[in-house]
C-alpha positions as MATLAB code, in Angstrom:
seq = 'XXXXXXXXXXXXXXXXXXXXXXXXXXXXXXXXXXXXXXXXXXXXXXXXXXXXXXXXXXXXXXXXXXXXXXXXXXXXXXXXXXXXXXXXXXXXXXXXXXXXXXXXXXXXXXXXXXXX';
ca = [
     120.081  118.115  116.298;
     118.010  115.598  114.192;
     116.406  118.498  112.210;
     119.917  119.834  111.293;
     121.059  116.436  110.080;
     117.882  116.019  108.061;
     118.328  119.493  106.555;
     122.008  118.777  105.737;
     121.140  115.518  104.034;
     118.429  117.219  102.061;
     120.849  119.926  100.862;
     123.427  117.254   99.866;
     120.712  115.390   97.902;
     119.602  118.611   96.258;
     123.202  119.374   95.256;
     123.613  115.845   93.840;
     120.427  116.120   91.839;
     121.333  119.531   90.596;
     124.762  118.260   89.540;
     123.247  115.291   87.826;
     121.024  117.495   85.738;
     123.793  119.916   84.944;
     126.164  117.113   83.858;
     123.563  115.520   81.450;
     122.377  118.428   79.312;
     122.183  116.420   76.142;
     118.676  116.643   74.691;
     117.021  113.278   74.139;
     113.755  112.776   72.209;
     111.214  110.626   73.999;
     108.247  109.167   72.117;
     105.209  108.304   74.160;
     102.948  106.736   71.608;
     103.820  104.652   68.485;
     103.033  106.105   65.021;
     100.317  103.469   64.542;
      98.269  104.807   67.397;
      98.958  108.621   66.973;
     100.046  109.909   63.677;
     102.934  112.103   64.207;
     103.168  110.637   67.829;
     103.784  112.495   70.954;
     107.475  113.362   71.056;
     109.301  115.483   73.596;
     112.914  116.634   73.317;
     114.117  116.982   76.920;
     117.465  117.054   78.735;
     118.629  113.508   79.608;
     118.903  114.365   83.322;
     115.385  115.659   83.450;
     114.148  112.411   81.800;
     115.919  110.200   84.413;
     114.819  112.308   87.394;
     111.288  112.456   86.052;
     111.215  108.662   85.615;
     112.552  108.277   89.120;
     110.011  110.619   90.585;
     107.125  108.916   88.740;
     108.317  105.602   90.164;
     108.436  107.023   93.655;
     104.926  108.451   93.335;
     103.570  105.122   91.932;
     105.246  103.167   94.773;
     103.838  105.532   97.294;
     100.305  105.114   95.887;
     100.512  101.382   95.948;
     101.858  101.386   99.512;
      98.924  103.802  100.550;
      96.467  101.498   98.965;
      97.813   98.568  100.883;
      97.728  100.459  104.124;
      94.198  101.681  103.404;
      93.022   98.072  103.086;
      94.625   97.432  106.532;
      92.982  100.435  108.076;
      89.502   99.547  106.793;
      89.640   95.947  108.008;
      89.082   96.709  111.730;
      86.171   98.923  110.856;
      84.548   96.085  108.814;
      85.153   93.698  111.633;
      83.608   96.025  114.141;
      80.439   96.274  111.947;
      80.383   92.474  111.463;
      80.681   91.966  115.341;
      77.780   94.340  115.926;
      75.605   92.502  113.339;
      76.460   88.994  114.996;
      75.692   90.423  118.420;
      72.295   91.625  117.290;
      71.596   88.298  115.696;
      72.787   86.495  118.907;
      70.319   88.649  120.938;
      67.395   87.742  118.563;
      68.299   83.965  118.801;
      68.539   84.038  122.582;
      65.174   85.760  122.818;
      63.610   83.115  120.507;
      65.246   80.358  122.618;
      63.774   81.862  125.797;
      60.311   82.050  124.242;
      60.515   78.446  122.976;
      61.697   77.117  126.518;
      58.771   79.106  128.146;
      56.284   77.631  125.724;
      57.678   74.085  126.161;
      57.758   74.000  129.982;
      54.556   72.721  131.565;
      52.526   75.149  133.378;
      51.909   74.275  136.898;
      48.217   73.687  137.518;
      46.625   76.444  139.313;
      45.836   75.576  142.942;
      42.235   76.590  143.739;
      42.038   78.947  146.561;
      40.140   77.805  149.637;
];
């Protein structure tokens, strides 16, 4: 049932987008670079509906990319923490071994009792 509702909403959205593009056929010129940077500039004459939808799609892609980068940082953090924990555990093992050697060296040796 959920799939049917999703598909119906997708079709309605597709019809709305198609209607928007069909109702805005006027060609509009879009300049991407100023004359100072590119002689003649980069100019495109596109239907207004296509320009609006293209801008919307570009914004969606940019938002998705920024969201993905934020999630990636959160996914990497546990991996870095696990590596740091492993490093600290190795360092702790070395320090404990050094402490045990120092305690063994500092404790007085019991004098050997001569055998009779």
